[in-house]
MARTI-354772 format. One record per residue: x negated, y, z negated of N, C-alpha, C, O in turn; residue in one letter. Coordinates in nm, 4 decimals. Layout:
N
n_px:n_py:n_pz:ca_px:ca_py:ca_pz:c_px:c_py:c_pz:o_px:o_py:o_pz:code
X:Y:Z:X:Y:Z:X:Y:Z:X:Y:Z:A
...
END
This chain:
140
n_px:n_py:n_pz:ca_px:ca_py:ca_pz:c_px:c_py:c_pz:o_px:o_py:o_pz:code
-14.1755:-0.5208:16.0254:-14.0472:-0.5856:15.9740:-14.0493:-0.8137:16.0352:-14.1127:-0.8960:16.1012:M
-13.9582:-0.8012:15.9681:-13.9557:-1.0050:16.0133:-13.8024:-0.9796:16.0873:-13.7117:-0.8965:16.0830:N
-13.8491:-1.1608:16.1873:-13.7473:-1.1909:16.2830:-13.5809:-1.1814:16.2312:-13.4945:-1.1828:16.3188:R
-13.5453:-1.1728:16.1031:-13.4288:-1.1606:16.0951:-13.4343:-0.8966:16.0802:-13.4119:-0.8042:16.1584:R
-13.4600:-0.9053:15.9917:-13.4966:-0.7630:16.0112:-13.4189:-0.6836:16.1638:-13.3254:-0.6112:16.1980:T
-13.5296:-0.7553:16.2138:-13.5583:-0.7057:16.4072:-13.4108:-0.7755:16.4430:-13.3346:-0.7063:16.5106:R
-13.3595:-0.9262:16.3967:-13.2505:-0.8950:16.4934:-13.1120:-0.8580:16.4232:-13.0010:-0.8712:16.4749:S
-13.1346:-0.8181:16.3184:-13.0224:-0.7547:16.2247:-12.9942:-0.5795:16.2920:-12.8782:-0.5387:16.2868:L
-13.0759:-0.5091:16.3369:-13.0955:-0.4324:16.4408:-13.0427:-0.4628:16.5342:-12.9200:-0.4667:16.5441:L
-13.1347:-0.4955:16.6378:-13.0564:-0.5289:16.7022:-12.8708:-0.5546:16.8480:-12.8143:-0.5434:16.9568:V
-12.8782:-0.5947:16.7031:-12.7201:-0.6175:16.6414:-12.5652:-0.5816:16.6172:-12.4474:-0.5929:16.6511:W
-12.6915:-0.5136:16.5050:-12.5732:-0.3737:16.4759:-12.6130:-0.2244:16.5489:-12.5513:-0.1186:16.5362:G
-12.7463:-0.2522:16.6361:-12.7598:-0.1190:16.7614:-12.6075:-0.1448:16.8167:-12.4994:-0.0899:16.7954:S
-12.6553:-0.2660:16.9061:-12.5573:-0.2837:16.9857:-12.3507:-0.2733:16.9915:-12.2566:-0.2449:17.0656:A
-12.3794:-0.3125:16.8772:-12.2191:-0.3550:16.7718:-12.2264:-0.1537:16.8280:-12.1820:-0.1076:16.9332:A
-12.2957:-0.0772:16.7161:-12.2963:0.0635:16.7372:-12.2576:0.1270:16.8186:-12.1767:0.2192:16.8081:L
-12.3108:0.0865:16.9155:-12.3186:0.1465:17.1073:-12.2232:0.0784:17.1033:-12.1930:0.1499:17.0078:V
-12.0919:-0.0333:17.1163:-11.9985:-0.1287:17.2135:-11.8649:-0.0386:17.1178:-11.7630:-0.0090:17.1801:L
-11.8712:-0.0168:17.0318:-11.7657:0.1150:16.9351:-11.7724:0.2594:17.0470:-11.7156:0.2973:17.1494:L
-11.8625:0.2997:16.9679:-11.9038:0.4365:17.0782:-11.8669:0.4016:17.3027:-11.8154:0.4845:17.3777:L
-11.8924:0.3289:17.3235:-11.8171:0.3287:17.4547:-11.6356:0.2804:17.4051:-11.5916:0.2576:17.5178:L
-11.5863:0.2697:17.3651:-11.4715:0.1977:17.3207:-11.3886:0.3053:17.2630:-11.2666:0.3214:17.2666:I
-11.5421:0.4195:17.1748:-11.3821:0.4932:17.1767:-11.4026:0.5681:17.2280:-11.3113:0.6291:17.1722:G
-11.4680:0.6886:17.3396:-11.5343:0.6513:17.4240:-11.4035:0.6124:17.5421:-11.3056:0.6724:17.5864:G
-11.4285:0.5588:17.5498:-11.3101:0.5428:17.6622:-11.1589:0.5403:17.6425:-11.0738:0.5340:17.7312:G
-11.1325:0.5491:17.4545:-10.9882:0.5724:17.4525:-10.9933:0.7332:17.4490:-10.9131:0.7731:17.5334:I
-11.0431:0.8185:17.3979:-11.0743:0.9655:17.4277:-11.0664:0.9801:17.5485:-10.9514:0.9996:17.5877:Y
-11.1679:0.9780:17.6484:-11.1457:0.9869:17.7483:-11.0087:0.9918:17.8598:-10.9853:1.0699:17.9520:T
-10.9324:0.8746:17.8084:-10.8082:0.8171:17.8559:-10.7353:0.9272:17.7539:-10.7121:1.0288:17.8194:G
-10.7100:0.9352:17.6747:-10.6431:1.0435:17.6082:-10.6413:1.1664:17.6678:-10.5323:1.1931:17.7184:Y
-10.7685:1.2920:17.6839:-10.8320:1.3699:17.7343:-10.6915:1.3636:17.9185:-10.5928:1.4317:17.9464:R
-10.7461:1.2742:17.9756:-10.6920:1.2445:18.0969:-10.5747:1.2271:18.0858:-10.5165:1.3196:18.1423:V
-10.4946:1.1448:18.0350:-10.3041:1.1801:18.0207:-10.3220:1.3530:17.9125:-10.2666:1.4564:17.9499:K
-10.4028:1.3456:17.7910:-10.3262:1.5136:17.7656:-10.3317:1.5983:17.9664:-10.2314:1.6420:18.0227:S
-10.4463:1.5971:18.0159:-10.4034:1.7050:18.0757:-10.3297:1.6837:18.2154:-10.3079:1.7619:18.3080:D
-10.2980:1.5435:18.1957:-10.2160:1.5412:18.3209:-10.0514:1.5891:18.2238:-9.9676:1.6725:18.2582:R
-10.0520:1.5055:18.1057:-9.9092:1.6044:18.0259:-9.8768:1.7526:18.1220:-9.7875:1.7891:18.1985:D
-10.0461:1.8292:18.0509:-10.0383:1.9171:18.0358:-9.9795:1.9917:18.2076:-9.9021:2.0866:18.2197:A
-10.0122:1.9525:18.2637:-10.0165:1.9890:18.3742:-9.8300:1.9867:18.4758:-9.7797:2.0862:18.5280:R
-9.7710:1.8506:18.4744:-9.6433:1.7873:18.4442:-9.5714:1.9241:18.3045:-9.4485:1.9258:18.3121:A
-9.6044:1.9848:18.2376:-9.5081:2.0898:18.1661:-9.5420:2.2758:18.2570:-9.4656:2.3492:18.3197:R
-9.6307:2.2839:18.2349:-9.6228:2.4291:18.3199:-9.6240:2.3543:18.5160:-9.5957:2.2384:18.4858:A
-9.6297:2.3529:18.5831:-9.5041:2.2844:18.6883:-9.3715:2.2771:18.6350:-9.2891:2.3394:18.7021:V
-9.3200:2.2091:18.5168:-9.1890:2.1689:18.4942:-9.2055:2.3638:18.4101:-9.1859:2.4470:18.4987:A
-9.2240:2.4058:18.3218:-9.2421:2.5347:18.2737:-9.1507:2.6576:18.4123:-9.0341:2.6969:18.4158:L
-9.2561:2.6820:18.4975:-9.2878:2.7600:18.6272:-9.2892:2.7749:18.7537:-9.3001:2.8660:18.8357:T
-9.2708:2.6229:18.7494:-9.2161:2.6274:18.9218:-9.3279:2.5869:18.9492:-9.3540:2.4672:18.9618:G
-9.4022:2.6707:18.9612:-9.5463:2.6646:19.0311:-9.6509:2.5601:19.0542:-9.6197:2.4470:19.0171:G
-9.7803:2.5773:19.1134:-9.8542:2.4668:19.1729:-9.9514:2.5307:19.1223:-9.9576:2.6510:19.1477:D
-10.0585:2.4671:19.0337:-10.1366:2.5446:18.9015:-10.2891:2.5216:19.0011:-10.3811:2.6032:19.0009:P
-10.2877:2.3618:19.1013:-10.3835:2.4439:19.2102:-10.4479:2.5312:19.3052:-10.5570:2.5567:19.3563:D
-10.2699:2.5795:19.3025:-10.2428:2.7679:19.4027:-10.3167:2.7905:19.2730:-10.4391:2.7787:19.2684:L
-10.2426:2.8237:19.1651:-10.3301:2.9230:19.0494:-10.4317:2.9609:19.0287:-10.4563:3.0806:19.0132:G
-10.5335:2.8509:19.0219:-10.6644:2.8253:19.0308:-10.7553:2.9313:19.1793:-10.8622:2.9921:19.1732:L
-10.6674:2.9177:19.2868:-10.6932:2.9319:19.3327:-10.6870:3.0759:19.3721:-10.7622:3.1291:19.4537:R
-10.5927:3.1323:19.3080:-10.5053:3.2800:19.3303:-10.5740:3.3563:19.2768:-10.6205:3.4579:19.3284:L
-10.6049:3.2860:19.0695:-10.6675:3.3584:19.0365:-10.8420:3.4326:19.1059:-10.8930:3.5441:19.1165:T
-10.8858:3.2633:19.1438:-11.0398:3.3315:19.2445:-10.9777:3.4643:19.3202:-11.0116:3.5654:19.2587:Q
-10.9282:3.4820:19.3906:-10.8830:3.5844:19.5577:-10.8470:3.6622:19.5280:-10.8461:3.7533:19.6108:R
-10.7858:3.6929:19.3826:-10.7468:3.8013:19.2982:-10.8334:3.9159:19.1979:-10.8234:4.0302:19.1533:Y
-10.9359:3.7820:19.1982:-11.1039:3.8154:19.1352:-11.0116:3.8843:18.9542:-10.9979:4.0002:18.9150:G
-10.9687:3.7534:18.8893:-10.9353:3.7669:18.7697:-11.0363:3.7530:18.7065:-11.0351:3.7714:18.5848:C
-11.1151:3.7278:18.7528:-11.2084:3.6588:18.6111:-11.3449:3.8273:18.6390:-11.4440:3.8380:18.5669:A
-11.3182:3.9123:18.7312:-11.3690:4.0458:18.6375:-11.2999:4.0485:18.5700:-11.1942:4.0802:18.6246:G
-11.2881:4.0330:18.4669:-11.1639:4.1385:18.3327:-11.2290:3.9595:18.2812:-11.3369:3.9142:18.2429:C
-11.1540:3.9296:18.2963:-11.1357:3.7313:18.2091:-11.2062:3.7660:18.1769:-11.2580:3.8774:18.1859:H
-11.2596:3.5661:18.0667:-11.3085:3.4513:18.1241:-11.1718:3.3385:18.0601:-11.0965:3.3324:17.9629:I
-11.2151:3.2264:18.2435:-11.0680:3.1707:18.2692:-11.1570:3.0412:18.2848:-11.2593:3.0539:18.3520:I
-11.1332:2.9385:18.2389:-11.1940:2.7941:18.2004:-11.1647:2.8320:18.3472:-11.0988:2.9290:18.3845:P
-11.2662:2.6747:18.4767:-11.2128:2.6382:18.5996:-11.2457:2.7250:18.7420:-11.2455:2.6767:18.8552:G
-11.2839:2.9142:18.6934:-11.2836:3.0418:18.7568:-11.4304:3.0501:18.7408:-11.4840:3.0685:18.6316:V
-11.4895:3.0372:18.8447:-11.6691:3.0275:18.9284:-11.6519:3.2904:18.8629:-11.5829:3.3865:18.8969:S
-11.7135:3.2753:18.8107:-11.7185:3.4322:18.9104:-11.7715:3.4792:18.7481:-11.7915:3.4084:18.6494:G
-11.7867:3.6542:18.7701:-11.8538:3.6999:18.6655:-11.8330:3.7572:18.4975:-11.8638:3.8476:18.4198:P
-11.7592:3.6335:18.5099:-11.6286:3.6087:18.4075:-11.6036:3.6799:18.2135:-11.6260:3.6323:18.1022:Q
-11.5354:3.8408:18.2763:-11.5979:3.9611:18.2785:-11.5044:3.9284:18.1264:-11.4701:3.8178:18.0847:G
-11.4721:4.0988:18.0478:-11.4199:4.1077:17.9034:-11.3537:4.2002:17.9074:-11.3111:4.2349:17.7972:R
-11.3322:4.2430:17.9676:-11.2744:4.4035:17.9941:-11.0578:4.3180:17.8923:-10.9589:4.3198:17.8190:V
-11.1288:4.2780:17.9703:-10.9474:4.1319:17.9452:-10.9621:3.9981:17.7981:-11.0715:3.9460:17.7760:G
-10.8837:3.9751:17.7454:-10.8615:3.8974:17.6722:-10.9434:3.7979:17.7343:-10.9627:3.8147:17.8547:P
-11.0258:3.6417:17.6496:-11.0459:3.5066:17.6852:-10.9375:3.3788:17.7677:-10.9466:3.2577:17.7481:T
-10.8435:3.4440:17.8562:-10.7674:3.3174:17.9132:-10.7566:3.2017:17.8322:-10.6559:3.1636:17.7725:L
-10.9007:3.1335:17.8357:-10.9428:2.9925:17.7589:-10.7646:2.9166:17.6280:-10.7290:2.9233:17.5103:Q
-10.7325:2.8767:17.7148:-10.6202:2.8066:17.5978:-10.5361:2.8506:17.5828:-10.4647:2.8379:17.4833:A
-10.5111:2.9365:17.7048:-10.3863:3.0241:17.6745:-10.1766:2.9757:17.6755:-10.0606:3.0166:17.6689:Y
-10.2791:2.8489:17.6908:-10.1521:2.7379:17.6949:-10.0349:2.8176:17.5113:-9.9345:2.8705:17.4635:A
-10.1419:2.7704:17.4989:-10.1388:2.8354:17.2669:-10.0886:2.9412:17.2576:-9.9864:2.9430:17.1890:A
-10.1201:3.0328:17.3000:-10.0949:3.1962:17.3416:-9.9985:3.1940:17.2516:-9.9447:3.0833:17.2502:R
-9.9552:3.2652:17.1790:-9.8561:3.3492:17.0612:-9.7189:3.4531:17.1850:-9.5968:3.4567:17.2003:I
-9.8378:3.5166:17.2420:-9.8051:3.6821:17.3303:-9.8484:3.6633:17.4611:-9.9370:3.5856:17.4965:Y
-9.7773:3.7435:17.5374:-9.8254:3.7485:17.6961:-9.8481:3.8816:17.6646:-9.7553:3.9391:17.6077:V
-9.9812:3.9645:17.6952:-10.0521:4.1244:17.6993:-10.0494:4.1978:17.5692:-10.0675:4.3194:17.5624:G
-10.0154:4.0847:17.4171:-9.9574:4.1152:17.2841:-9.8243:4.2143:17.2518:-9.7944:4.2830:17.1541:G
-9.7721:4.1934:17.3557:-9.6185:4.2410:17.3474:-9.4964:4.1967:17.3090:-9.4036:4.2230:17.2325:V
-9.5436:4.0935:17.4190:-9.3721:3.9856:17.4136:-9.3884:3.8394:17.3677:-9.4712:3.7830:17.2962:V
-9.2965:3.8051:17.4243:-9.3254:3.6345:17.3558:-9.4108:3.5693:17.4279:-9.4359:3.6627:17.5041:P
-9.5061:3.4454:17.4834:-9.5501:3.4127:17.5473:-9.4318:3.2941:17.6134:-9.4054:3.1775:17.5839:N
-9.3791:3.3903:17.7158:-9.2918:3.2982:17.7992:-9.2980:3.2797:17.9172:-9.3138:3.3961:17.9539:S
-9.2976:3.2160:18.0144:-9.2760:3.1439:18.1982:-9.2494:3.2750:18.2312:-9.3598:3.3188:18.2634:P
-9.1595:3.3736:18.2435:-9.0154:3.4458:18.2756:-9.1261:3.5759:18.2125:-9.1409:3.6771:18.2810:D
-9.1880:3.5636:18.0990:-9.2548:3.6967:18.0710:-9.4451:3.6520:18.1016:-9.5457:3.7150:18.0690:N
-9.4393:3.6006:18.1304:-9.5438:3.5199:18.1805:-9.5426:3.6163:18.3285:-9.5459:3.7392:18.3349:L
-9.5381:3.5386:18.4183:-9.4859:3.5577:18.5412:-9.4876:3.7572:18.5480:-9.5734:3.8309:18.5966:I
-9.4044:3.7794:18.5035:-9.3428:3.9641:18.5160:-9.4868:3.9983:18.4471:-9.4853:4.1213:18.4430:R
-9.6001:3.9580:18.3954:-9.7044:4.0565:18.3220:-9.7860:3.9980:18.3703:-9.8884:4.0245:18.3073:W
-9.8099:3.9215:18.4580:-9.9263:3.8770:18.6381:-9.8800:3.9699:18.7574:-9.9691:4.0177:18.8277:I
-9.6912:4.0122:18.7984:-9.7129:4.0559:18.8894:-9.7658:4.1438:18.8348:-9.8873:4.1619:18.8266:E
-9.6391:4.2402:18.7696:-9.6379:4.4105:18.7189:-9.6558:4.4243:18.6001:-9.5476:4.4544:18.5496:N
-9.7425:4.4183:18.5180:-9.7886:4.4575:18.3383:-9.7598:4.6146:18.2982:-9.8099:4.6649:18.1976:P
-9.6931:4.6701:18.3679:-9.7460:4.8195:18.3769:-9.5634:4.8019:18.3897:-9.5111:4.8888:18.3199:R
-9.4950:4.7435:18.4359:-9.3306:4.7142:18.3686:-9.3133:4.7064:18.2772:-9.2127:4.7606:18.2314:S
-9.4580:4.5870:18.1408:-9.3950:4.5359:18.0468:-9.4359:4.6421:17.9175:-9.3939:4.6322:17.8022:I
-9.5295:4.7459:17.9703:-9.6399:4.8302:17.8888:-9.7255:4.8765:18.0105:-9.8236:4.8359:18.0730:D
-9.6301:4.9928:18.0128:-9.6931:5.0823:18.1218:-9.8389:5.1299:17.9869:-9.9138:5.2027:18.0520:P
-9.8726:5.1222:17.9041:-10.1128:5.1102:17.8898:-10.0922:5.1227:17.8491:-10.0704:5.1897:17.7481:R
-10.0674:4.9383:18.0157:-10.1807:4.8719:18.0153:-10.3110:4.8446:18.0758:-10.3086:4.8750:18.1951:S
-10.4580:4.7846:18.0260:-10.5386:4.8602:18.1046:-10.5350:4.7672:18.2550:-10.5915:4.8144:18.3536:A
-10.4633:4.6308:18.2632:-10.4340:4.5519:18.3814:-10.3619:4.5990:18.4180:-10.2510:4.6288:18.3737:M
-10.4483:4.6289:18.5784:-10.4387:4.6781:18.6824:-10.3168:4.5384:18.7458:-10.3178:4.4161:18.7318:P
-10.1855:4.6733:18.8453:-10.1115:4.5934:18.9455:-10.1588:4.5177:19.0576:-10.1614:4.6099:19.1392:V
-10.1894:4.4395:19.1073:-10.2731:4.3808:19.1780:-10.2249:4.3648:19.3160:-10.3039:4.3584:19.4102:T
-10.1003:4.3584:19.3303:-9.9785:4.3627:19.4304:-10.0229:4.2047:19.4560:-10.0122:4.1870:19.5774:G
-10.0563:4.1149:19.4091:-9.9988:3.9870:19.3186:-9.8299:3.9931:19.3940:-9.7712:4.0996:19.3751:I
-9.7606:3.8941:19.4689:-9.6489:3.8294:19.4485:-9.5855:3.8142:19.3725:-9.6665:3.8227:19.2803:T
-9.4890:3.7949:19.3242:-9.3472:3.7284:19.2437:-9.4040:3.5262:19.2467:-9.4297:3.4380:19.1647:R
-9.3979:3.5425:19.3863:-9.4608:3.3816:19.3955:-9.6214:3.3460:19.3317:-9.6891:3.2732:19.2590:D
-9.6186:3.4536:19.4178:-9.7648:3.3869:19.3640:-9.8612:3.3864:19.1671:-9.9681:3.3544:19.1153:E
-9.7001:3.4574:19.1240:-9.7345:3.4944:18.9718:-9.7344:3.3439:19.0008:-9.8293:3.2714:19.0304:A
-9.6242:3.3191:18.9876:-9.6315:3.1601:18.9245:-9.6385:3.0716:18.9135:-9.5852:2.9831:18.8466:R
-9.7589:3.0890:19.0283:-9.8300:2.9651:19.0346:-9.9877:2.9724:18.9736:-10.0792:2.8930:18.9522:H
-9.9562:3.1515:18.9554:-10.1479:3.1653:18.9155:-10.0644:3.0906:18.6986:-10.1064:3.0020:18.6241:V
-9.9976:3.1450:18.6912:-9.8962:3.1510:18.5606:-9.8462:2.9745:18.4951:-9.8029:2.9471:18.3832:A
-9.8759:2.8699:18.6260:-9.8401:2.7733:18.6212:-9.9525:2.6447:18.5668:-9.9265:2.5407:18.5062:A
-10.0751:2.6949:18.6118:-10.2349:2.6953:18.6442:-10.2557:2.7872:18.4373:-10.2446:2.7427:18.3231:Y
-10.2786:2.8827:18.4795:-10.2484:2.9013:18.2767:-10.2396:2.7812:18.2473:-10.3208:2.6893:18.2587:L
-10.0959:2.7864:18.1931:-10.0517:2.7219:18.1524:-10.0447:2.5741:18.1039:-9.9681:2.5100:18.0320:Y
-10.1889:2.5407:18.1937:-10.2460:2.3905:18.2166:-10.3688:2.4288:18.1146:-10.4491:2.3471:18.0694:T
-10.3670:2.5713:18.0876:-10.5577:2.5782:17.9806:-10.4975:2.5707:17.8595:-10.4614:2.6706:17.7974:L
-10.4854:2.4715:17.8256:-10.4882:2.3944:17.6266:-10.6422:2.3970:17.5509:-10.7587:2.3922:17.5905:R
-10.5738:2.4074:17.4199:-10.6743:2.4293:17.3847:-10.7518:2.2398:17.3606:-10.8673:2.2250:17.3208:P
END
């Protein structure tokens, strides 16, 4: 390989690395802003605290039946995955996905669908509000 070819390869590689770093930085900045926006929307919609909601999903063992991003545990397969929950159209497959419906569903799913396999856990309405806030941060 001659000197000129080697020089072109070095400069071309450096330019490619620079473009990848810039592109990655832009994507990371967008993702962070997008996550902040999702969090702000979730709080505004539900009046809940997404961080507390995450802890409550762990306390109530929700991962025993659902796959939930950010929640460690068995990652159950009885209920649907809750990944990208904010994009869902229905709650429990029966009512439109709205904050009030989701909070009601989390608190007492059988009040909406008596045949639901989802158990009544004893979660309070306020706790359900926090869990709903967490679920609404889960975007595609």
